[in-house]
C-alpha positions in Angstrom: 18.4 121.6 35.2 22.0 120.7 34.4 23.7 121.4 31.2 23.2 117.9 29.7 19.4 118.2 30.1 19.6 121.7 28.7 21.6 120.5 25.7 19.1 117.6 25.1 16.1 120.0 25.4 17.7 122.6 23.0 18.7 119.9 20.5 15.2 118.4 20.6 13.6 121.8 20.0 15.9 122.7 17.1 15.6 119.3 15.4 11.8 119.1 15.7 11.4 122.7 14.8 13.6 122.5 11.7 12.1 119.2 10.6 8.5 120.4 11.0 9.2 123.7 9.2 10.9 122.0 6.3 8.4 119.3 6.0 5.4 121.6 6.2 6.9 124.0 3.6 7.6 121.1 1.2 4.1 119.6 1.5 2.4 123.0 1.3 4.5 123.8 -1.8 3.5 120.6 -3.5 -0.2 121.2 -2.7 -0.1 124.8 -3.9 1.7 123.8 -7.1 -0.8 121.0 -7.8 -3.8 123.2 -7.1 -2.4 126.0 -9.2 -1.7 123.7 -12.1 -5.2 122.2 -12.0 -7.1 125.5 -11.6 -4.9 128.1 -13.2 -5.5 130.6 -10.4 -2.9 133.4 -9.9 0.2 132.9 -7.8 -0.7 135.4 -5.1 -4.1 133.8 -4.4 -2.7 130.3 -4.3 0.0 131.3 -1.8 -2.6 133.0 0.4 -5.5 130.6 0.1 -3.7 127.3 -0.4 -0.1 127.4 0.7 -0.7 129.2 4.0 -3.5 127.1 5.4 -1.8 123.8 4.3 1.4 125.0 5.8 -0.2 125.9 9.2 -2.1 122.6 9.4 0.9 120.4 8.4 3.2 122.3 10.7 0.8 121.6 13.6 0.6 117.9 12.7 4.3 117.5 12.3 5.1 119.3 15.5 2.7 116.9 17.3 3.8 113.7 15.8 7.5 114.1 14.9 8.9 113.8 18.4 7.4 110.4 18.9 8.9 109.1 15.7 12.3 110.7 16.4 12.4 109.1 19.8 11.5 105.7 18.4 14.2 105.9 15.7 16.8 107.1 18.2 17.4 110.5 16.6 16.5 112.3 19.8 17.3 111.4 23.4 14.7 112.1 26.1 15.7 115.2 28.1 14.4 113.5 31.3 17.2 110.9 30.8 19.9 113.6 30.9 20.6 113.6 27.1 22.6 111.0 25.2 25.2 110.5 27.9 23.1 108.4 30.3 22.7 104.8 29.2 
């Protein structure tokens, strides 16, 4: 593996990881806030029983589906194509 493929692989991992973590945290926070507002349950229970499961599920979904969308939009280059330098 040359350094261009390594660069593309590391960039892909960081972009997808940060995007998935941020998106999952945002959706889980919205779900936890809405559920807490509706039910009036305490903050600790909501974080444990609503935020954490929603975060894990959405993180898995985003990790699975974000790469496809990022490749379509041109945000990421395929590491098999040796990064953004090969045209």
